N, C-alpha and C positions, 0 to 999 in steps of 0.2 A: 327432840328430833322433829324436823319439819313434816307437815302433812304430806300425804302421797301426792307427788306432782304429776302423776299420770292423768291423761284426759279421761280415761275410763273410770277413774275414781268418782267422777261426777255422775256416772250413768245411773246408779241406784236412786240418787236424788232426782234426776231428770224423770225417770220412770214414775216415781212416787208423786212428784209435784205436778207433772203434766198428764198423768193418767194413761200413758201408752208405753208399750215395750220398746226397747231400743230398735228392734227391727222396723217398727213403724217410722221412727225418726230417721233411720238410715234411708228409707224410701223417700221421705221428704227431702233429705239432702241430695239424693240422686236426681230428683226432679229439678233442683236448682243448682246442680253441679257446675254449670257453665257461667254462673253469676260470679261477680267479684265478691271478695270477703265482706265489704260493708253491706252489700245488698243481701247476702246470705244472713248476716247478723240481723239486719232490719226485718227480713222476712220472718225469722223465728220470734223476734221480739214483738212485732206488730200482729202477726197472725196467730201466735200461740202463747203469748205472754211470757216468753222466756226471759230470765234475768240475763244480764250481760255475761256473767261468769258461765252460766249453763250454755248459752248460745255460743260463746267462744270455745268452750270445750268440745261441743258437737261439731262446729264448723272446722276447727283445727284438726280434730280427729279424722273427719271426713276428707280432709286435705292431706292426710298422711302423717301428721304430727301427733305422736302418741304421748308426748310428755312436754310439760311446760319448762322442765329443767334443761338448760342448755350447757351449764358449766358445773363440773364437780369441784373444781379448785380455783382459787384466785389466779394461779399461774395460767390455767386454760383461758380465763377471761382476758388476762393481759395480752395473750397472743392474738386476740381478735381486735385490739384497739391500736390506735396510732402510738408508735414507740415513745413519742414525747409525753403523751397522756399516761402511758404505763409508768414511765419514770417519775412523773409528778405524783401519781397516786401511790406508788410504792413509797416515795419519800414521806408523804402525808401519813401513811399507816405506820411506817418505821418510826417516825417522830412520836406517834401516840403509843406504840407498843414498847418503845424504849422507856417511856415514863410509866406506862401501865402494862408491865409484862404479863399480868394475868388475863389481859384482854385476848380475845380469840378472833382471828381473821377468818370469816366464813363467806360463803356465797348464799345470798338470800335475795329472792326476786331477780335472780340472774345478775346480781351486782355484788361487788365486794363490800362487806360490812364488818364492822368491829363490834363484838359483843363483850360485855363484862357480866359474867353469870348469865342470867336470862334476859338481860336488857341490851338492846342495841344502843351504842353510844356514838357511832359515827359511820357514815356511809359515803360512797362516791359512785358516780356513773358518768358516762361519756356521751357527749353529743359530737357532731362533726367538728365544730369550731370552738368548743369549750368543754370544761369539766364541771359537773355539778357536785358539790359536797354538801353534807347535811349532818348537823349534830342531833338529829332526831327530836327536835324540840322547837316549836315556834316561840316559846318563852325565851329560850337561849338566843334565838335569832333576834328577838326584840331587845334583849339585854345588850347585845353586842352591835346593835344597829349602827351606832356612831363609828365603831371600829371597822365596820364592814362597808362603809359608805363608798370607798374607792373600788369596791367589787360590785358585781351585779347581784343584788339582793332580791330574791324571789319570795314567794309566800312561805315555802318550806325548804328552800335550797339556796345555795350561794354559787353563782357562776364565777369560775376562775379561768384564766387563759390556760391553754394546753401546756405551755411551758412556764407556768407560774413558779416564781421563786417562793417556795413554801414559807409562809410566815409562821414559824414554829410556835412562838409565844401565843399568837392569836389562836391557833389550832388547839394548843394545850389548855388555854384558858376556857375555850368553848367546851372541850371535853370534860374539864373539871366541873364546869357548871352543869353539864348534862349528867354526870355521875352523881352530883349532889341531889339532883331531882329524883334519882332512882332509889335513893336510900330511904 
């Protein structure tokens, strides 16, 4: 089960680490309420030594966002993206789940991800002009570098077009390599 995605889940750690009750931090936020998000984050980090995670939790809570979790299901996620992207991502995951029926499609970090047992084996996310896919392993990416040369290979992800003709063998070979790492 994932950890508590609520912003308030950070509050006990914020109080303990920075030595003030949340009422104090809410007053600080009230003083800078008209600032933009980056300025608010910078204020907490520079003046109070906040970590990025704690600053984000406090700023976002102060802005009315009580949870970092945006989607309960992959279907909810698909409704928020370009239909071509949704079709491509569904095809990628269907290809993997057909070969590995024990894999589970979940939402993690507000993105659809495939897990096998406790291990993430493949994930996808969308940008405006492309889809990023990942086998959750830089070693797998390095192993498949030559076969991925026609795509956009990043440090931890692979960029594919929104309407990519899913290369099933490539996807399955990467997933097989990722699964072998988890054993």
